[in-house]
N, C-alpha and C positions, 0 to 999 in steps of 0.2 A: 430845917432837915439836919440831922447830927449825919457824921460817915458814913459809922458802923450801919445806920439805919438807911440810909441811902444804899450799901453796899449788901446789906440784907434784900432790899428790892430788885435790885440788880441781879441778883443772883435768885431769887424766887422767881421772877420775868425772865433769865435765860432757860430756867428749869421747864417752865411751863411753855418756851417756845422749841425745846428740844424735845417734851413728851410729844408735842403736838405735831413735830417734823417725823419724828418715830417710826408713824403706820404707814407714811407717805413714801419710806426709802429715803436711803442714802442719793446726795444729788450723785455721785458718783455710778450709782448704779443704775447697772442698763437696763431700758426699759421693757418691761416685760408687756408681748401680746395677748393678753388671754381672749382675744375676741373671737378664738375658735379658727386661728388660722393654721393650727399644730398640724407638722407633716403630717402626714398616714402613717401609720404602723405598719412597720417594716414585715414583707411577704415570707411566709411562712411556707417551703417545700416541702413534701413528703419525702421521706428516706424511698430512695429507688431498690427497696426489698424487695419487691416482685412485679412483672409486668405492669398491673392492675396499676399497683403505683405511679409508674413510669409515666403513664398515659395522662394523670393527675395532675405529675408534676409538667407532664408538655402543655395542656390546659392553663393551666397557672403559669407559666413563664413564657408561653403566647399571648395571652392576653394580658399581660404585664411588660410585653415587648422587652422582656429580658435575654440579650443574645449570650452570658455567662451562663446563665442557667441552660440551654436550648446546646452549649457546647456540650454542656455535663450529661445532659440524655440522649443525647446521639455518639454512637461508637466510632471511632474512628475509620471502620473500615463500612461506614454505612454507604448505603446504597440506595437512593428513592425513584421511583418508578410512576411520571403521571402517563398524561396524555391528553393529543394536542384534540380537543372536541371536532374539529372540521375535518380534521384525515384521521384521526386516530393516530397518529406518529406516536412513537415513546418518545417523550422526555426526561431524562435523569438527571438526577439531585444527589449533589454530594451534602456532605457532615457542613464542608465551610459557605454553600450554597443555603443551606437552612440558618445558619449563624450570618451571614449576611443577609439576609432576607427578613431576620429578626430586626437584624440593627435598622436596616432601611425604615420599617416599621416605627421602631425608636426613636428615630429622626425626624421624622414627620412631622408636621407644624399642626399639618389638618386633622387628621385623625382623632374624632370624637374617642371615641371607644370601639374595643374588639370584643367580640364574644367567641367563643371555644366550646358549643354543646357536645358534650360526648351520651352515648347513651346509657340510662339508669345504669345498666347495669352490663360487663360487656364474659362471654366465657372464654378461656384460654384452653387452646389445644396444643396437640403436639403432632407437627409435621415430618412424618420418616422421610422426608427426602432432602429435611435440614440436618446440618450436625449436630451429634448427639450435646444435648445438654439447651438448644435451644428451645421456645416457647413460638407460640402465634397466635395474634387476639386477631379476630374477621369483627368489622366494625361495619354497619349501617346505620342508615338516619344519623349520623356524622355531619355537623354545620358549623363553619364557620362565619359570624359575620364580620363587616369593616365598617363602620362610618366614617367614611374621608369627605365630609362635607363638600362642594354639595352632591358627589357621588358617593354611592354606598357600595357594596360587594358582598351577596350574598352567594358561598358556597357550598350548594347543598349534594350529599354524597348520592348521586342516584344508583353506581352500583354498590360497590364493595370494596372498602379499605382493608389491604392485609396490612398486620404489623407484626414483624420476627422483631426477637428481643435476642437478647444471646447475656447467660450470668456472669461474672466475676466475680473469683472465690479467689483465696480469703479476703472480706474487706472490713475494717474495721469499725467504720460509718455504719455500718447496719448491724440490725441488731440479729438477722438472721445469718451473719457473716458473709451475704451475699448479697452484690448487686448486680441490677440488671439496666443496660442500654438498649434502644433501639437500632438495628441494624441494619435492618431491610424495611421500606416500606412502599407498598404499590397499592397502587388505583387500579382496582377492578375493571375494566368499563362492561 
């Protein structure tokens, strides 16, 4: 066999090897995992353009255990009030308390799921005793379920929960030029 014929066969063999190897990828390419273990899509929060959307953002952030978003939902002057069911004594909460609570949920390795159920529709009201511009929503039939195996927590509002919202304007992040935050939350026994 002549040298030119041998060189031609080596060239054909090398070309065939390259054609076979190209679909498999370069040996230096990182391995691509197409087994379905893709990261979940990013969470999309509603713009806080009205109190109803603030409640939707609260639900989404709480279920996602997103303390950064929770911090955006509560006003810096937020005051929350709940009651100890044993003696109905008042339990106050601040914005930082709410943020720390969600951070604790995030850090927990035993919580399997959280669901925050709002009623299908809510009614926005105006409380004449509030400062101008505030808005109020009373909610009944709200429930929070935390599956923290082996223990699960099911908080169902037996009474009414009152949320008060404060507007902020102008705010270029909102199509209405106003955003809203929760400034008060009260569990009414």
